[in-house]
C-alpha positions in Angstrom: 0.1 -0.1 -0.4 1.6 3.2 -1.2 1.2 6.9 1.0 -1.1 7.9 -1.8 -3.9 5.8 -0.8 -3.4 5.7 2.8 -2.6 10.0 3.4 -6.9 10.2 1.2 -8.3 6.6 2.6 -12.0 8.2 3.7 -14.1 10.5 2.5 -14.1 13.5 4.6 -18.4 14.5 4.4 -18.0 16.1 8.4 -15.5 18.1 10.7 -12.7 20.4 10.4 -10.9 18.5 7.0 -14.7 18.7 5.5 -13.9 23.0 5.7 -11.6 24.7 4.0 -11.3 28.5 3.0 -12.9 29.4 -0.1 -10.1 31.8 -1.4 -7.0 29.6 -0.5 -8.1 26.2 0.4 -6.8 26.7 3.4 -8.5 24.9 6.7 -6.5 26.5 10.0 -8.4 29.6 11.2 -11.8 29.2 9.7 -14.6 31.8 10.3 -17.4 30.3 9.6 -19.5 33.5 11.0 -22.6 34.0 8.3 -21.0 31.1 6.2 -18.3 33.4 4.7 -15.8 30.3 5.1 -13.1 32.1 4.8 -9.9 31.9 6.5 -8.8 34.3 8.9 -6.1 35.7 6.9 -8.3 35.6 4.3 -10.9 37.5 5.6 -8.3 40.3 6.5 -7.7 40.8 2.9 -11.2 41.4 1.9 -13.2 42.1 4.5 -13.6 45.8 3.3 -15.0 44.3 0.1 -17.7 42.0 1.8 -18.4 45.6 4.0 -17.0 44.9 7.2 -16.1 47.6 9.5 -14.4 47.6 12.6 -16.1 49.3 15.6 -13.4 51.1 17.6 -15.0 51.9 21.3 -12.3 55.2 22.9 -12.9 55.5 26.6 -15.9 57.0 27.5 -18.6 54.8 25.4 -18.4 55.7 22.3 -17.9 53.1 18.7 -15.9 55.1 15.8 -16.1 53.3 12.4 -12.8 52.3 10.6 -12.5 50.3 8.0 -10.4 46.3 8.9 -7.0 47.3 7.0 -6.7 50.5 7.4 -4.8 50.6 11.3 -1.7 51.5 11.3 0.2 48.5 13.7 3.1 49.6 15.4 4.7 48.5 18.2 
């Protein structure tokens, strides 16, 4: 029995192995909420196109909307 025949020897109909990102086919870090089925990396790239806005609260409880991917990350 060769390695190729053993590796995918059973069907993946349920569980983590059956789901993958619809953009890059990555299986880890999958966001399934709202039936997105995107990995977290692709979500960061595509969230603006999809229409997600990041809500940010200041110290007083007021919210301001910013778009994903436009933050300047500082260490």
